[in-house]
C-alpha positions in Angstrom: 58.5 352.5 11.8 59.6 352.8 15.4 62.9 351.0 16.2 63.1 349.7 12.6 63.7 353.2 11.1 67.1 353.9 9.7 69.4 356.1 11.8 71.6 359.1 10.8 74.9 358.6 12.5 77.9 360.9 12.7 81.3 359.3 13.4 84.1 361.5 14.8 87.6 360.2 14.3 91.1 361.5 14.5 92.4 360.5 11.0 90.5 358.9 8.1 91.4 356.6 6.5 93.9 355.0 8.9 95.6 351.7 8.1 95.6 350.5 11.7 91.9 351.2 12.3 90.1 348.7 10.1 87.7 348.2 13.0 86.2 351.6 12.4 85.8 350.8 8.7 84.0 347.5 9.5 81.7 349.3 12.0 80.7 351.9 9.5 80.2 349.5 6.6 78.2 347.2 8.9 75.9 350.1 9.7 75.6 351.0 6.0 74.7 347.4 5.2 71.8 347.6 7.6 70.5 350.7 5.8 71.7 353.4 8.2 73.2 356.7 7.0 76.7 357.5 8.1 78.8 360.7 8.0 82.4 360.9 9.1 84.0 364.0 10.8 87.8 363.5 10.7 90.1 365.9 12.6 92.7 365.6 9.9 93.9 363.8 6.8 96.5 361.1 7.0 100.0 362.6 7.1 101.4 360.0 4.8 100.2 357.5 2.2 98.0 354.8 3.7 97.3 351.3 2.7 93.6 351.7 2.4 91.1 349.0 3.3 89.2 348.1 0.1 85.9 348.8 1.7 86.8 352.5 1.9 86.5 352.7 -1.9 83.9 350.0 -2.3 81.4 351.9 0.0 82.5 355.3 -1.2 83.6 356.3 2.3 85.9 359.0 1.1 82.8 360.9 -0.1 81.3 360.7 3.4 84.2 362.4 5.1 84.4 366.0 6.2 87.9 367.1 7.3 87.0 369.5 10.2 90.0 371.7 10.5 90.7 374.3 7.9 87.3 374.0 6.4 85.7 377.2 7.7 86.4 380.4 5.8 85.5 384.0 6.9 81.9 383.8 5.6 81.4 380.4 7.1 82.7 381.5 10.4 80.4 384.6 10.5 77.4 382.5 9.5 78.2 379.9 12.2 78.7 382.5 14.9 75.4 384.1 14.0 73.5 380.8 14.0 75.1 379.8 17.4 74.2 383.2 19.0 70.6 383.0 17.8 69.8 379.3 18.1 72.3 377.8 20.5 73.5 380.4 23.0 74.7 377.6 25.3 77.0 376.3 22.6 78.1 379.8 21.7 79.5 380.2 25.2 82.0 377.4 24.4 83.9 379.9 22.4 84.9 381.7 25.6 88.7 382.0 25.8 89.1 379.7 28.9 87.1 376.9 27.4 88.5 377.2 23.9 92.1 377.3 25.1 91.7 373.8 26.4 90.7 372.5 23.0 93.2 374.2 20.7 91.8 377.7 20.6 88.6 379.4 19.2 89.2 378.4 15.6 89.2 374.6 16.2 86.2 374.9 18.5 84.3 376.9 15.9 85.2 374.4 13.2 83.9 371.5 15.3 80.7 373.4 16.1 80.1 374.2 12.5 80.7 370.5 11.6 78.1 369.5 14.2 75.7 372.2 13.1 76.0 371.0 9.5 75.2 367.5 10.8 72.4 368.8 13.1 69.9 366.4 11.7 72.0 363.5 13.0 70.4 361.1 15.5 73.6 360.2 17.3 77.3 361.0 17.4 79.8 358.2 17.8 83.4 359.1 18.7 86.2 356.6 18.4 89.0 357.2 21.0 88.5 359.2 24.1 90.8 362.0 23.2 88.9 362.5 19.9 85.5 362.5 21.7 86.7 364.9 24.4 86.4 368.2 22.4 83.1 367.1 20.9 81.5 366.2 24.3 80.3 369.5 25.5 79.4 370.8 22.0 77.3 367.8 21.3 75.6 368.1 24.7 74.8 371.8 24.2 73.4 371.0 20.8 71.2 368.2 22.2 72.8 365.4 20.2 73.2 362.0 21.9 76.9 361.1 22.0 78.7 357.8 22.5 82.4 357.5 23.0 84.4 354.3 22.5 87.7 354.0 24.2 90.5 351.7 22.8 94.0 351.8 24.2 96.4 354.7 24.3 93.5 357.1 25.1 92.9 355.6 28.5 96.5 354.5 29.2 98.9 357.1 27.9 96.8 360.3 27.4 96.0 360.7 31.2 99.6 360.4 32.0 100.4 363.2 29.7 97.4 365.5 30.2 96.4 364.7 33.7 94.3 362.0 35.4 91.2 364.3 35.3 91.5 365.0 31.5 88.2 363.2 30.7 86.1 364.8 33.5 84.3 367.1 31.0 83.6 364.1 28.7 82.3 361.9 31.5 80.0 364.8 32.6 78.6 365.3 29.1 78.4 362.1 27.0 75.4 359.8 26.8 77.4 356.6 27.0 81.0 355.2 27.1 81.7 351.9 25.5 84.7 349.7 26.5 86.1 346.6 25.0 86.2 344.6 28.3 86.4 344.5 32.1 90.1 345.5 32.3 89.4 348.8 30.4 86.2 349.4 32.5 88.3 349.2 35.7 90.9 351.6 34.3 88.2 354.1 33.3 86.6 353.9 36.7 90.0 354.8 38.1 89.9 357.9 35.9 86.5 358.9 37.2 84.1 357.4 34.7 80.8 356.5 36.5 80.2 352.7 36.2 76.5 353.2 35.1 77.8 355.2 32.1 79.8 352.3 30.7 78.8 349.4 28.5 80.9 346.6 27.0 80.9 346.6 23.3 83.5 344.5 21.5 84.9 345.2 18.1 84.1 342.6 15.5 85.5 340.8 12.6 83.7 340.2 9.3 84.2 336.4 9.1 83.3 336.4 5.4 86.6 338.1 4.8 88.7 335.4 6.5 88.9 331.9 5.2 89.5 329.2 7.8 92.3 326.7 7.3 93.3 324.0 9.7 97.0 324.1 10.4 99.2 321.1 10.1 103.0 320.7 10.1 104.8 321.7 6.9 106.4 319.1 4.7 109.8 317.9 5.7 112.4 320.5 4.9 110.0 323.5 4.8 110.0 326.1 7.6 107.3 326.7 10.1 106.0 330.2 9.3 105.4 332.4 12.3 103.7 335.7 11.5 103.2 339.1 13.1 101.1 341.9 11.7 101.7 345.1 13.7 102.9 348.7 13.6 106.5 348.6 14.7 106.2 350.4 18.0 107.3 349.6 21.5 103.9 348.3 22.8 103.9 345.5 20.2 106.8 343.8 22.0 108.6 342.7 18.9 112.0 342.8 20.4 110.9 340.0 22.8 109.5 338.0 19.9 112.9 338.2 18.2 114.8 337.3 21.4 112.4 334.3 22.0 113.0 333.1 18.5 116.8 333.3 19.0 116.4 331.1 22.1 114.3 328.6 20.3 116.8 328.6 17.5 119.6 327.6 19.8 117.7 325.3 22.1 114.6 324.2 20.2 113.7 321.5 17.8 116.8 320.9 15.7 114.9 319.3 12.7 112.5 322.2 12.3 113.4 325.5 10.7 111.4 328.7 11.5 110.7 331.7 9.4 109.4 334.8 11.2 107.6 337.2 8.9 106.7 340.7 10.1 104.1 342.8 8.3 104.0 346.5 9.2 106.0 349.7 9.4 106.8 352.0 12.2 109.5 354.1 14.0 111.3 351.0 15.4 112.0 349.2 12.2 115.7 350.1 12.0 116.2 349.1 15.6 114.4 345.8 15.1 116.4 345.1 12.0 119.6 345.8 13.9 118.5 343.5 16.7 117.7 340.8 14.2 121.3 340.9 12.9 122.8 341.0 16.4 120.8 337.8 17.3 122.0 336.1 14.2 118.5 335.8 12.7 119.0 337.5 9.4 118.3 334.3 7.6 115.1 333.6 9.5 113.4 336.9 9.8 111.8 339.0 7.0 110.5 342.5 7.4 107.8 342.9 4.8 106.6 346.5 5.4 103.0 347.6 5.1 100.7 345.4 3.1 97.1 345.7 2.0 94.3 343.6 3.4 94.5 341.0 0.7 98.2 340.5 1.3 97.6 340.2 5.0 94.9 337.6 4.6 97.1 335.6 2.2 100.0 335.8 4.8 97.7 334.6 7.5 96.5 331.6 5.5 100.1 330.6 4.6 101.4 331.0 8.2 101.4 328.2 10.8 101.5 330.3 14.0 100.8 334.0 15.0 102.8 335.9 17.6 102.2 339.3 19.1 103.8 339.7 22.6 102.3 343.1 23.5 103.7 345.1 26.4 103.0 348.4 28.3 105.2 351.0 26.7 107.5 353.2 28.7 105.1 356.2 28.2 102.2 354.1 29.5 100.7 353.2 26.2 98.7 350.0 26.1 96.7 348.0 23.7 92.9 347.6 23.8 92.2 344.3 22.0 94.4 344.2 18.9 92.1 343.5 16.0 94.8 341.5 14.3 94.5 338.8 17.0 90.9 338.4 16.1 91.7 338.1 12.5 94.4 335.6 13.0 92.1 333.4 15.1 89.5 333.7 12.4 91.8 332.0 9.9 92.6 329.2 12.3 96.0 330.4 13.4 97.1 329.4 17.0 98.1 332.7 18.7 101.0 333.4 21.1 100.5 336.6 23.0 100.7 338.2 26.5 98.7 338.7 29.6 98.2 342.4 28.6 95.1 344.7 28.8 92.2 343.1 26.9 94.1 340.4 25.1 92.9 337.6 27.4 89.4 338.3 26.0 90.6 337.6 22.5 93.0 334.8 23.2 91.8 332.1 25.6 95.0 330.7 27.2 95.4 327.0 26.5 92.3 326.9 24.3 92.9 329.2 21.3 96.6 329.8 21.9 99.0 330.7 24.8 99.6 333.8 26.9 102.7 334.7 28.8 103.7 337.6 31.1 104.9 340.8 29.4 108.6 341.0 28.5 109.2 337.4 29.7 111.5 336.1 26.9 112.0 332.7 28.7 108.2 332.1 28.9 107.6 333.2 25.4 110.4 331.0 24.1 109.0 328.1 26.1 105.5 328.4 24.6 106.9 328.8 21.1 109.1 325.8 21.6 106.1 323.8 22.9 104.1 324.7 19.7 106.9 323.8 17.4 107.4 320.5 19.2 103.8 319.5 19.0 102.1 320.5 15.6 99.3 318.2 16.5 98.0 321.0 18.8 97.7 323.5 16.0 94.4 322.2 14.6 92.7 322.1 18.0 93.8 325.6 18.9 92.8 326.9 15.5 89.3 325.4 15.6 88.8 326.7 19.1 89.9 330.1 18.0 87.6 330.3 15.0 84.7 329.2 17.2 85.6 331.8 19.8 85.5 334.6 17.2 82.2 333.3 15.7 80.6 333.3 19.2 82.0 336.6 20.7 83.4 338.8 17.9 81.2 338.5 14.9 80.8 341.9 13.5 77.3 341.3 12.2 75.8 340.6 15.6 77.9 343.3 17.2 76.7 345.9 14.7 73.1 345.0 15.7 74.2 345.5 19.3 75.7 348.9 18.5 72.5 350.0 16.9 70.6 349.1 20.1 73.0 351.3 22.0 72.3 354.2 19.7 68.5 353.7 20.1 68.8 353.6 23.9 70.7 356.9 24.2 68.3 358.6 21.8 65.5 357.8 24.2 67.2 359.4 27.2 67.5 363.0 28.1 70.9 364.6 27.6 73.0 364.3 30.8 73.9 368.0 30.7 
């Protein structure tokens, strides 16, 4: 069947399922829809209850997951060691103390090797996040399995600051391909030593059938303009600046237009943000709604008039990639207000699908929010442009086909090791 034959793909991820990583679920289900086989190797189970994407159960993804650590008993360990020594002596040498110590010790390395051996009929391994792909890079190479790693955000921004700028040298020397979300990330990875020829751009997509488009118009007189954020409540989401901008607009903005700011998501900064809300006198205008399932998020997007996510570089260096929620918001026709940060300008076209302002610039954020509130006639144009931008550049169906082509290309090439 040549290039039409179905592929056997093994994903390696940190946690599965994870509420904030719907893009991985969409990629997996897109591959299943095309008739490919998918297996998931997760480093660990979620530490707390998750709001699970409905596709996880619809596609039976929980039955496709192997949790790598803690899965190898004494007999399994002995059998794996014997098989490695006989069939893959190069991989067996990865259990040396010096190598194993860099990846958590011999037991975690052995568990990953066993998981890969059990999936040895796989055609390609795809790791999401650089730090997840790193401990699989040399084992996959020694076992002769093509390996693609996709970087996202914290993995190229914060991890090198913590673990050293050369942390990914073994990965860059061993993997078949590295995919990035855009040019900004490509430049940062080059700074970390990734060879430019190894990298390809591959955007993460949105299933447009999940998101109804609705043209935004001003609410009836007396009803508030609903501004929405969907985000984990962490520093890099920049929500303190959103609150401060809203306070400025409330004191110097349109006097005849009330604003309600709704925040969907949980995280370590919730109590601080709630305190700030009170200090700014916004208790009557801001609602913290906590974690919500996908259906509730979609409803909130359809009911909102504007979407705001002023992302910033966190104090520990953590940055966004391209927040999937911005793609989803634009898919529904929401004008987006965000920042000139990382890959966000690829998702939000300034002046066409929304507005971008410098990070941490409350004055600029308030100015653009005021501008949108003053001129609801802009909302429809920005929203239509946003939907068209997602259809043209972030449609998950065409991007899944592109991903399959990447798999087939690396399968044809000799292993770089």
